[in-house]
N, C-alpha and C positions, 0 to 999 in steps of 0.2 A: 903421446904420438897420435897424430891425426890419421884419418882413414886412408888418405892417399899414401902416406908414408908406410902404413901397415901393408897395403896392397902391393907396393913396389919394393918392399924390403925382402931380402933373401939372405939366409945364412948357409946357402948351399955351397958345396966345394967349387973350386975353380974349374974342375973338369966339366961343369955344366956348359961351359963355352962350346964344347964339342957338339952337344945336342942343339944349342942355339945356332951354331954354324950349319948343321945339317938341315934343320927345319927352316931357318931363315933363307938359306941359299936356294933350297928347292922351291919354296914359294916365290921368292923374288924372280928366279929364272922362269918359272911357269907363267907368272904374271906378265913378264916382258914378252915371252913367246906368244901369249894370247893377243898382244897388241901387234907384234911383228908378223905373225902368221895366222891371221884371223880365220882363214878358210879351213886350216888344218886343226888348230887347237883352241880357237876362240869361237866367234859367232857361228862359223860353219859347223863346228863340232857340236855346239849347243843345239843348233837346228836339227842336226842328224839324230841326236838322242831325244828330241822332242821337248826341249825346255822352251818355255814361252819367251817371247821377245828377245830372240838370240842376238839381234843387232845391238840392243841395249845391254843385255846381260853379259855378253862377251867382254867388252871393254870395262864394264862395271866390276865384274869379278876380277879381271886382270889388274885393275887399279888397286883393288883391295889386297890382292896377293903381293903386289909390288910394295905398297905402303906398309902392310903388316909384316911382310918378309923382311923389309929393311929395319923396322922397329925391333924385330926379334934378333936380327944380326947385331944391332947396336946395343941390345939389352935395355931398351928404352920402353917403358910401359909394357913390358913383355906379357904379363898376365892379361892385360886388356887386348893386346894385339893377337893373341892366339884364339880368342873367342870367335872373331869372324872367320879365322882360318879353320877352326873346328866345324863351323857351320858350312863352309864351302866343302869340306871333306865329307860331311854327312850327306849333302846333296849329291856329291860325286859317287859315293858308295851306293846310295839308294838308286840313282839313275843309271849308273854304268856297271856296277859290279853285282848287285842283287839280282838283276835279270838273268845273269849267267847261271845262277843256282838251279832253277828249274830246267833250263835247257841243257846244261853240260855237267851239272853236279858240283858238289862241294869243293873237290880238289882243284878243278879248273877255276872256280871262283876264287879260291884261296890264292892260287897262283897269280891271277890277274889283279887281285887286291893287295898284293904284298907291299907295294910302295905306299898306297893309300893307308893301309893299316899302320905302317911305320910312321907316317906323318901324323896320324891321329895319336899314336902312343907318344911320340915326341912332343907334340903340342900339349897333350894332357899332362905330361911330366912337367913341362915348363909352367903350365897353369898352376900346378900344385906347389912346386919348389921355388918358382921365380927364376930370375935371370942369372943368379949367381954373383960371385965377387967381381968378375971382370965385365961390368956392365955400366951403362950410363944411368941406370936407376939410382 
């Protein structure tokens, strides 16, 4: 078995589809929104939180969320697709949730980070187990 076949294979149960639907749909939706509503969730939000080059970064991140979210939904190259999504989530947690900790405490940060944490755990799960039986891989 070649390396690509090993990386795309999965013996996980069919229920993995539910995790793929959750992770893929959220990222696909968020990516589309970054392009449709740049002032609120794309470049404007990136500028507000101090990320560099927000006019470039907004559409760039949105495009990755769309492409990788679609790949996850389809179960195509799932393990590869979640790697950029995990990177996006690491930046999001660091830039938007971690600053809450010293200002408002752990519980406020935990509340604000609940969706981010769920997406990270879902993406890590898919990285470990793969796309499952109902996938294009």
